[in-house]
Gaussian input, Z-matrix of N, CA and C with variables (Angstrom, degrees):
# hf/3-21g

backbone

0 1
 N
 C     1     B1
 C     2     B2     1     A1
 N     3     B3     2     A2     1     D1
 C     4     B4     3     A3     2     D2
 C     5     B5     4     A4     3     D3
 N     6     B6     5     A5     4     D4
 C     7     B7     6     A6     5     D5
 C     8     B8     7     A7     6     D6
 N     9     B9     8     A8     7     D7
 C    10    B10     9     A9     8     D8
 C    11    B11    10    A10     9     D9
 N    12    B12    11    A11    10    D10
 C    13    B13    12    A12    11    D11
 C    14    B14    13    A13    12    D12
 N    15    B15    14    A14    13    D13
 C    16    B16    15    A15    14    D14
 C    17    B17    16    A16    15    D15
 N    18    B18    17    A17    16    D16
 C    19    B19    18    A18    17    D17
 C    20    B20    19    A19    18    D18
 N    21    B21    20    A20    19    D19
 C    22    B22    21    A21    20    D20
 C    23    B23    22    A22    21    D21
 N    24    B24    23    A23    22    D22
 C    25    B25    24    A24    23    D23
 C    26    B26    25    A25    24    D24
 N    27    B27    26    A26    25    D25
 C    28    B28    27    A27    26    D26
 C    29    B29    28    A28    27    D27
 N    30    B30    29    A29    28    D28
 C    31    B31    30    A30    29    D29
 C    32    B32    31    A31    30    D30
 N    33    B33    32    A32    31    D31
 C    34    B34    33    A33    32    D32
 C    35    B35    34    A34    33    D33
 N    36    B36    35    A35    34    D34
 C    37    B37    36    A36    35    D35
 C    38    B38    37    A37    36    D36
 N    39    B39    38    A38    37    D37
 C    40    B40    39    A39    38    D38
 C    41    B41    40    A40    39    D39
 N    42    B42    41    A41    40    D40
 C    43    B43    42    A42    41    D41
 C    44    B44    43    A43    42    D42
 N    45    B45    44    A44    43    D43
 C    46    B46    45    A45    44    D44
 C    47    B47    46    A46    45    D45
 N    48    B48    47    A47    46    D46
 C    49    B49    48    A48    47    D47
 C    50    B50    49    A49    48    D48
 N    51    B51    50    A50    49    D49
 C    52    B52    51    A51    50    D50
 C    53    B53    52    A52    51    D51
 N    54    B54    53    A53    52    D52
 C    55    B55    54    A54    53    D53
 C    56    B56    55    A55    54    D54
 N    57    B57    56    A56    55    D55
 C    58    B58    57    A57    56    D56
 C    59    B59    58    A58    57    D57
 N    60    B60    59    A59    58    D58
 C    61    B61    60    A60    59    D59
 C    62    B62    61    A61    60    D60
 N    63    B63    62    A62    61    D61
 C    64    B64    63    A63    62    D62
 C    65    B65    64    A64    63    D63
 N    66    B66    65    A65    64    D64
 C    67    B67    66    A66    65    D65
 C    68    B68    67    A67    66    D66
 N    69    B69    68    A68    67    D67
 C    70    B70    69    A69    68    D68
 C    71    B71    70    A70    69    D69
 N    72    B72    71    A71    70    D70
 C    73    B73    72    A72    71    D71
 C    74    B74    73    A73    72    D72
 N    75    B75    74    A74    73    D73
 C    76    B76    75    A75    74    D74
 C    77    B77    76    A76    75    D75
 N    78    B78    77    A77    76    D76
 C    79    B79    78    A78    77    D77
 C    80    B80    79    A79    78    D78
 N    81    B81    80    A80    79    D79
 C    82    B82    81    A81    80    D80
 C    83    B83    82    A82    81    D81
 N    84    B84    83    A83    82    D82
 C    85    B85    84    A84    83    D83
 C    86    B86    85    A85    84    D84
 N    87    B87    86    A86    85    D85
 C    88    B88    87    A87    86    D86
 C    89    B89    88    A88    87    D87
 N    90    B90    89    A89    88    D88
 C    91    B91    90    A90    89    D89
 C    92    B92    91    A91    90    D90
 N    93    B93    92    A92    91    D91
 C    94    B94    93    A93    92    D92
 C    95    B95    94    A94    93    D93
 N    96    B96    95    A95    94    D94
 C    97    B97    96    A96    95    D95
 C    98    B98    97    A97    96    D96
 N    99    B99    98    A98    97    D97
 C   100   B100    99    A99    98    D98
 C   101   B101   100   A100    99    D99
 N   102   B102   101   A101   100   D100
 C   103   B103   102   A102   101   D101
 C   104   B104   103   A103   102   D102
 N   105   B105   104   A104   103   D103
 C   106   B106   105   A105   104   D104
 C   107   B107   106   A106   105   D105

   B1=1.4709
   B2=1.5253
   B3=1.2916
   B4=1.4609
   B5=1.5196
   B6=1.3233
   B7=1.4569
   B8=1.5203
   B9=1.3152
   B10=1.4628
   B11=1.5199
   B12=1.3249
   B13=1.4612
   B14=1.5236
   B15=1.3340
   B16=1.4580
   B17=1.5287
   B18=1.3479
   B19=1.4633
   B20=1.5263
   B21=1.3330
   B22=1.4526
   B23=1.5153
   B24=1.3308
   B25=1.4627
   B26=1.5240
   B27=1.3215
   B28=1.4571
   B29=1.5158
   B30=1.3390
   B31=1.4533
   B32=1.5190
   B33=1.3241
   B34=1.4600
   B35=1.5273
   B36=1.3304
   B37=1.4709
   B38=1.5208
   B39=1.3438
   B40=1.4652
   B41=1.5281
   B42=1.3210
   B43=1.4641
   B44=1.5180
   B45=1.3330
   B46=1.4591
   B47=1.5215
   B48=1.3363
   B49=1.4683
   B50=1.5225
   B51=1.3304
   B52=1.4684
   B53=1.5256
   B54=1.3290
   B55=1.4551
   B56=1.5238
   B57=1.3325
   B58=1.4578
   B59=1.5224
   B60=1.3354
   B61=1.4573
   B62=1.5226
   B63=1.3286
   B64=1.4589
   B65=1.5218
   B66=1.3500
   B67=1.4642
   B68=1.5232
   B69=1.3183
   B70=1.4661
   B71=1.5231
   B72=1.3254
   B73=1.4599
   B74=1.5176
   B75=1.3345
   B76=1.4607
   B77=1.5189
   B78=1.3340
   B79=1.4558
   B80=1.5252
   B81=1.3468
   B82=1.4626
   B83=1.5192
   B84=1.3278
   B85=1.4652
   B86=1.5186
   B87=1.3102
   B88=1.4522
   B89=1.5311
   B90=1.3226
   B91=1.4629
   B92=1.5305
   B93=1.3308
   B94=1.4644
   B95=1.5191
   B96=1.3364
   B97=1.4639
   B98=1.5165
   B99=1.3129
   B100=1.4582
   B101=1.5181
   B102=1.3302
   B103=1.4599
   B104=1.5202
   B105=1.3034
   B106=1.4748
   B107=1.5047
   A1=109.80
   A2=115.22
   A3=119.82
   A4=109.75
   A5=115.31
   A6=119.00
   A7=110.78
   A8=116.01
   A9=121.81
   A10=109.85
   A11=116.92
   A12=120.42
   A13=111.73
   A14=116.75
   A15=119.83
   A16=112.58
   A17=116.84
   A18=119.04
   A19=112.84
   A20=117.42
   A21=119.69
   A22=114.37
   A23=117.58
   A24=120.30
   A25=110.47
   A26=116.34
   A27=119.53
   A28=109.51
   A29=115.99
   A30=119.97
   A31=109.56
   A32=115.87
   A33=119.69
   A34=109.38
   A35=116.90
   A36=120.88
   A37=114.31
   A38=120.10
   A39=119.43
   A40=112.91
   A41=117.42
   A42=120.66
   A43=112.11
   A44=117.29
   A45=120.83
   A46=113.64
   A47=116.96
   A48=119.03
   A49=110.83
   A50=115.53
   A51=120.47
   A52=108.89
   A53=115.79
   A54=119.04
   A55=111.16
   A56=116.32
   A57=120.25
   A58=110.59
   A59=116.50
   A60=119.74
   A61=109.67
   A62=116.36
   A63=120.21
   A64=112.25
   A65=116.59
   A66=119.79
   A67=111.28
   A68=116.50
   A69=120.12
   A70=111.18
   A71=115.91
   A72=119.05
   A73=110.56
   A74=116.33
   A75=120.56
   A76=110.85
   A77=116.03
   A78=120.44
   A79=111.40
   A80=116.81
   A81=119.54
   A82=112.90
   A83=116.66
   A84=119.48
   A85=110.66
   A86=117.45
   A87=122.20
   A88=111.46
   A89=117.50
   A90=120.97
   A91=111.97
   A92=117.41
   A93=120.32
   A94=111.35
   A95=116.18
   A96=119.06
   A97=110.62
   A98=116.13
   A99=119.98
   A100=110.21
   A101=115.79
   A102=121.54
   A103=110.77
   A104=117.12
   A105=119.94
   A106=110.05
   D1=130.22
   D2=177.61
   D3=-79.89
   D4=141.65
   D5=177.29
   D6=-125.42
   D7=156.57
   D8=178.87
   D9=-67.78
   D10=132.55
   D11=-179.01
   D12=-73.99
   D13=-14.26
   D14=-178.09
   D15=-93.06
   D16=-45.57
   D17=-174.20
   D18=-117.17
   D19=-13.26
   D20=177.37
   D21=85.24
   D22=3.11
   D23=177.34
   D24=-70.78
   D25=149.21
   D26=175.84
   D27=-67.78
   D28=141.15
   D29=177.90
   D30=-87.88
   D31=139.79
   D32=177.08
   D33=-77.98
   D34=171.81
   D35=-176.04
   D36=-50.75
   D37=-48.48
   D38=-178.54
   D39=-68.35
   D40=-13.42
   D41=-176.33
   D42=-97.32
   D43=-3.22
   D44=-169.50
   D45=-63.02
   D46=-21.98
   D47=179.35
   D48=-90.32
   D49=6.65
   D50=178.40
   D51=-108.38
   D52=171.12
   D53=175.00
   D54=-107.92
   D55=-6.55
   D56=-179.86
   D57=-132.08
   D58=151.00
   D59=176.05
   D60=-74.11
   D61=169.88
   D62=-175.88
   D63=-59.54
   D64=-39.57
   D65=-178.27
   D66=-60.32
   D67=-47.82
   D68=-179.54
   D69=-68.17
   D70=-36.93
   D71=179.11
   D72=-66.11
   D73=-37.08
   D74=177.21
   D75=-59.79
   D76=-42.51
   D77=-178.05
   D78=-65.83
   D79=-35.37
   D80=-175.79
   D81=-96.68
   D82=-13.77
   D83=-178.28
   D84=-131.21
   D85=70.47
   D86=-174.77
   D87=-62.42
   D88=-37.86
   D89=-172.82
   D90=-90.90
   D91=5.18
   D92=-175.60
   D93=-62.97
   D94=-53.02
   D95=176.94
   D96=-149.86
   D97=116.17
   D98=-179.59
   D99=-118.62
   D100=22.85
   D101=-177.45
   D102=-104.75
   D103=69.83
   D104=-177.55
   D105=-114.21

């Protein structure tokens, strides 16, 4: 199981190709996607 390198939470299926969960990625990548 892949885990987030920032908080240690398990990554869900769509996150498996990442190293961080969405929450941590949001904090470090504010401009990544703001179309919600």
